[in-house]
Structure formats: C-alpha cells, structure tokens
C-alpha positions in Angstrom: -0.3 0.2 0.1 1.4 3.3 -1.2 1.7 6.7 1.3 -1.4 7.8 -0.7 -3.3 5.1 -0.4 -2.6 4.5 3.4 -3.9 8.5 3.8 -7.1 8.0 2.1 -8.0 5.5 3.9 -6.8 7.3 8.0 -9.3 9.8 6.0 -11.9 8.0 5.5 -11.7 6.4 9.4 -11.5 10.4 10.4 -14.7 10.9 8.8 -16.4 8.1 10.1 -15.2 8.8 13.2 -16.5 12.3 13.1 -19.4 11.3 11.6 -20.2 8.4 14.2 -19.6 11.0 17.0 -21.7 13.9 14.9 -24.5 11.2 15.5 -23.9 10.7 19.1 -23.8 14.3 19.9 -27.2 14.8 18.8 -28.0 12.3 20.3 -27.3 13.1 23.5 -28.5 16.8 22.5 -32.2 15.7 22.0 -31.8 13.6 24.8 -31.5 16.5 27.1 -33.4 18.6 25.4 -36.1 16.2 26.1 -35.2 15.7 29.8 -34.8 19.2 30.5 -38.7 19.4 28.9 -39.6 17.5 30.9 -38.1 18.9 33.8 -39.7 22.3 32.6 -43.2 20.8 32.1 -43.3 19.3 36.0 -41.5 22.0 37.9 -44.6 24.7 35.6 -47.5 21.8 36.6 -45.8 22.3 40.5 -45.6 26.0 40.1 -49.1 26.4 38.6 -50.9 24.1 41.3 -49.2 26.2 43.9 -50.4 29.1 42.4 -54.3 28.1 42.3 -53.9 27.0 45.6 -52.9 30.5 46.6 -55.6 32.4 44.1 -58.5 29.6 45.8 -57.2 30.6 49.4 -57.2 33.9 48.8 -60.7 33.8 46.8 -61.9 32.3 50.4 -60.4 34.6 52.4 -62.2 37.4 50.2 -65.5 35.6 50.6 -65.1 35.1 53.9 -64.7 39.3 54.6 -67.0 40.5 52.3 -70.1 38.0 54.2 -68.6 39.1 57.7 -69.2 42.7 56.5 -72.9 42.2 54.7 -73.9 40.1 58.5 -72.3 43.3 60.0 -73.8 45.5 58.0 -77.8 44.0 58.1 -77.2 43.5 62.1 -76.2 47.2 62.0 -79.4 48.3 59.2 -81.8 45.7 61.5 -80.9 47.9 64.9 -82.5 51.2 63.5 -85.5 51.9 64.4 -87.7 53.5 61.3 -90.5 56.3 62.2 -93.0 55.2 60.1 -95.4 57.6 61.2 -93.6 60.7 60.7 -92.2 59.1 57.3 -95.7 59.2 56.0 -96.5 62.4 57.6 -93.2 64.5 55.9 -94.1 62.3 53.2 -97.7 63.5 52.3 -96.8 67.0 53.5 -94.0 67.2 50.8 -96.6 66.1 48.3 -99.5 67.9 48.8 -96.9 71.0 48.9 -97.6 73.3 45.7 -94.4 74.2 43.8 
C-alpha cells in the first residue's frame, strides 16, 4: 500500500469517526432537550398548582370577609328604628305642597 492510499484510508476513518461523533452528539442533545422539557413541564405544573391553591385560599378569604361585612351591615340596619308615622307625615306634606 502506498502512502497516498494510506492517507486516504486514514482520512476515511477520520471522516467516519467524525460522523459517528456527530450522531452521538445529536442523540445526546436530543435526550437532554427532552429531559429539560420534562423537567420544565413538571416544575411548571407544580408552580401552577401552588399558584392555583394560593388563589383559591385568597378567594375563600375574601368571600368570608365579604359575608362577614354583609352580616355586620344587616345587623346594623336591622337595629335602626324607622319612624313610619313621621315619615308618612313628612312624605304626604311634601306631596301636598304646591310648587
């Protein structure tokens, strides 16, 4: 085998090694991308669940606050005595006055 043939054979082997290395690198990159996507999705689901839970707790707290304030208001207005006799007199007086 002459030197030129030997060098061409070495070059072919090197090209094959580079091709194999590129295939391996592409496979590892793909596997890492899939792993990273799964990790991101898992973390996203956890964060979304935690956020939804906090939102639900805040909504429940605000509902309770609303109901408490409404109940306090109802108690306050139920304790007010309305003088219907005086109201009727003033209302009728207002209606019967001339412009």
